[in-house]
C-alpha positions in Angstrom: 7.6 -13.3 -13.2 9.5 -16.6 -12.6 13.1 -15.8 -13.5 14.0 -19.5 -13.7 17.1 -19.0 -11.5 16.4 -21.6 -8.8 19.4 -23.9 -8.5 21.8 -21.7 -10.5 25.1 -20.8 -8.9 26.6 -17.3 -8.6 29.4 -15.2 -7.2 28.9 -11.6 -6.1 32.0 -9.5 -5.3 32.0 -6.5 -3.0 28.9 -8.1 -1.4 29.3 -6.9 2.2 27.3 -3.7 1.9 25.3 -1.5 -0.5 24.7 -2.7 -4.0 26.5 -6.0 -3.6 24.6 -6.9 -0.5 21.2 -6.1 -2.2 22.2 -8.0 -5.3 23.1 -11.1 -3.2 19.9 -11.0 -1.3 17.7 -10.7 -4.4 19.6 -13.5 -6.2 19.4 -15.7 -3.2 15.6 -15.0 -2.9 15.4 -16.4 -6.5 17.1 -19.6 -5.4 20.6 -18.9 -6.6 23.3 -20.7 -4.6 25.9 -18.0 -3.9 29.4 -17.3 -3.0 29.8 -13.8 -1.6 33.2 -12.1 -1.2 34.5 -8.9 0.3 37.1 -7.7 2.9 34.9 -7.5 6.0 34.0 -10.8 7.6 31.4 -9.4 10.0 29.5 -7.8 7.2 29.6 -11.0 5.0 28.5 -13.1 8.0 25.6 -10.9 8.7 24.6 -11.1 5.0 24.8 -14.8 5.1 22.6 -14.9 8.2 20.0 -12.6 6.6 19.9 -14.8 3.5 19.5 -17.9 5.6 16.8 -16.3 7.7 14.9 -15.4 4.5 15.0 -19.1 3.5 17.6 -18.6 0.8 20.3 -21.1 0.1 23.1 -20.6 2.7 25.9 -18.7 0.9 29.6 -19.5 0.8 31.5 -16.7 2.5 34.9 -15.8 1.1 36.8 -13.1 2.9 39.5 -11.6 0.7 40.9 -8.2 -0.3 40.5 -7.5 -4.0 43.9 -5.7 -4.0 45.7 -8.8 -3.0 47.5 -10.3 -6.0 46.2 -13.8 -5.1 42.5 -12.6 -5.0 41.2 -13.8 -8.4 42.7 -17.3 -8.1 41.7 -17.7 -4.5 38.1 -16.6 -5.0 37.6 -18.6 -8.2 39.2 -21.7 -6.7 36.9 -21.6 -3.6 33.7 -21.0 -5.6 34.5 -23.7 -8.1 35.4 -26.2 -5.3 32.1 -25.5 -3.6 29.8 -25.5 -6.7 31.7 -27.1 -9.5 30.7 -24.2 -11.7 29.7 -20.5 -11.5 26.7 -19.7 -13.7 26.4 -16.0 -12.7 29.3 -13.6 -11.9 28.5 -10.1 -10.6 31.6 -8.0 -10.7 30.7 -5.3 -8.1 33.8 -4.6 -6.1 35.3 -1.2 -6.6 35.2 2.4 -5.4 35.5 6.0 -6.5 39.0 7.4 -6.9 39.0 11.2 -7.5 42.5 12.4 -8.4 44.4 15.7 -8.6 46.6 16.4 -11.6 49.7 15.2 -9.7 48.2 11.8 -8.9 51.0 9.2 -8.6 51.5 6.0 -10.7 50.7 4.0 -7.5 47.3 5.8 -7.2 46.5 5.1 -10.9 47.6 1.5 -10.6 45.4 0.9 -7.5 42.4 2.5 -9.2 42.8 0.4 -12.4 43.5 -2.8 -10.5 40.5 -2.5 -8.2 38.0 -1.3 -10.7 39.0 -3.1 -13.9 41.9 -5.6 -13.7 40.5 -7.8 -10.9 37.1 -8.1 -12.7 38.8 -9.1 -15.9 41.0 -11.7 -14.2 38.2 -13.2 -12.2 35.9 -13.5 -15.2 38.5 -15.3 -17.3 39.2 -17.8 -14.5 35.5 -18.7 -14.5 34.9 -18.7 -18.3 36.0 -22.2 -19.1 33.3 -23.8 -17.0 30.7 -21.4 -18.4 31.8 -22.4 -22.0 31.8 -26.1 -21.1 28.2 -25.8 -19.7 27.1 -23.5 -22.6 25.5 -21.0 -20.2 26.7 -18.0 -18.3 25.9 -14.5 -17.1 28.6 -11.9 -16.5 27.2 -8.6 -15.1 29.5 -5.7 -14.3 28.4 -2.9 -11.9 30.3 0.0 -13.5 30.0 3.8 -13.3 29.1 7.1 -14.9 30.5 8.2 -18.3 30.2 11.9 -17.5 33.2 12.6 -15.1 33.3 16.0 -13.4 37.0 15.8 -13.2 39.8 13.2 -13.2 38.7 10.0 -11.4 40.7 6.8 -11.7 37.6 4.7 -11.1 35.7 6.4 -14.0 38.6 5.6 -16.4 38.7 2.0 -15.2 34.9 1.6 -15.6 35.2 3.0 -19.1 37.8 0.3 -19.8 35.4 -2.2 -18.3 32.6 -1.2 -20.7 34.9 -1.6 -23.6 36.2 -5.0 -22.5 32.7 -6.3 -21.7 31.5 -5.3 -25.2 34.4 -7.1 -26.8 34.0 -10.1 -24.6 30.3 -10.4 -25.4 31.1 -10.8 -29.1 33.5 -13.7 -28.3 31.3 -15.7 -25.9 27.8 -15.2 -27.2 27.9 -18.4 -29.2 28.5 -20.3 -26.0 25.2 -19.1 -24.4 27.1 -16.5 -22.3 26.0 -12.9 -22.0 28.0 -9.9 -20.7 26.4 -6.7 -19.6 27.2 -3.6 -17.6 25.0 -1.6 -15.2 26.2 1.9 -14.3 24.3 3.1 -11.2 23.2 6.7 -10.7 22.9 8.1 -7.2 22.0 5.0 -5.2 21.9 5.3 -1.4 24.8 3.5 0.0 27.6 3.8 2.6 29.7 5.7 0.1 26.9 8.1 -0.9 26.0 8.8 2.7 29.6 9.5 3.5 30.4 11.7 0.6 27.2 13.8 0.1 25.3 15.8 2.7 21.6 15.5 3.1 21.2 19.1 1.8 23.1 18.2 -1.4 21.2 15.0 -1.9 17.9 16.9 -1.5 19.0 19.6 -4.0 20.2 17.1 -6.5 17.0 15.0 -6.2 14.9 18.1 -6.9 17.0 19.7 -9.7 18.9 17.0 -11.5 17.1 13.6 -11.1 13.9 13.5 -13.1 12.2 10.9 -10.8 13.0 13.2 -7.9 14.9 11.0 -5.5 18.1 8.9 -5.0 17.7 5.2 -5.8 17.8 2.2 -3.5 20.2 -0.7 -3.9 17.3 -2.9 -4.7 16.7 -0.8 -7.8 20.0 -2.1 -9.2 19.5 -5.6 -7.8 16.2 -6.2 -9.6 17.8 -5.4 -13.0 20.8 -7.6 -12.2 18.5 -10.5 -11.3 16.7 -10.2 -14.7 20.0 -9.9 -16.6 21.1 -13.1 -14.8 18.1 -15.0 -15.8 17.4 -17.1 -18.9 14.7 -14.5 -19.8 17.5 -12.0 -20.7 19.1 -14.4 -23.2 19.1 -11.8 -26.0 20.6 -8.9 -24.1 24.4 -8.8 -24.3 27.1 -6.2 -24.7 24.7 -3.6 -23.3 25.3 -0.7 -20.9 22.1 -0.1 -19.0 22.0 2.8 -16.6 19.8 2.7 -13.5 19.8 6.4 -12.5 16.3 7.8 -12.4 17.1 9.8 -15.6 20.1 11.6 -14.2 22.3 11.0 -17.2 21.9 13.5 -20.0 23.4 11.4 -22.9 21.1 9.7 -25.3 22.8 6.3 -25.7 
């Protein structure tokens, strides 16, 4: 299927490894001119080299820490200076934050800032150009809605779902869609660090109907479709990619 993305512009946050890296590579393969941002320059530069070697448009590399207060303005400014507009924004930066009952305010503030506030701020900095061009795609990589305990990231991602739904109702008339994609167990640095091979094997057999952990490309393919003109009538949605792991109906 031709996704009609050639020549579009995009920004992928948290692009250095895992889901963000796969999303960037798939979008670039579709001809999207990308800005990619994360903290680790070496990882971003290797991503840029891989995209260029695959004949994709050379991406703009923006090295910045999402916890820096200047992050949203700096990233938006560089992307807009390079492209003039950002058609596709993939809010992917973030990370799990399991807490104990005595978690501090600083811990909660960090979790909410990284996993919700920075996405909201960056999106709103890019919205004016999307509205002016009457086209835009905002895709949030979020998280599960069945927490096993207190996790600051889960709370932030729930806020992201609610904000994205509300935003979708405000900007749909401008040709802009806003969707969220909560991954299931997708093989990544974080998963490999936090879960043993034995646990991954047990969970694949007993809890995931398709019988295995997903690959980053499983997320990236859906993101590419949601970013395309072909997904024009999908907005305000939360679409899990989890091999059937989630037990809720909606």
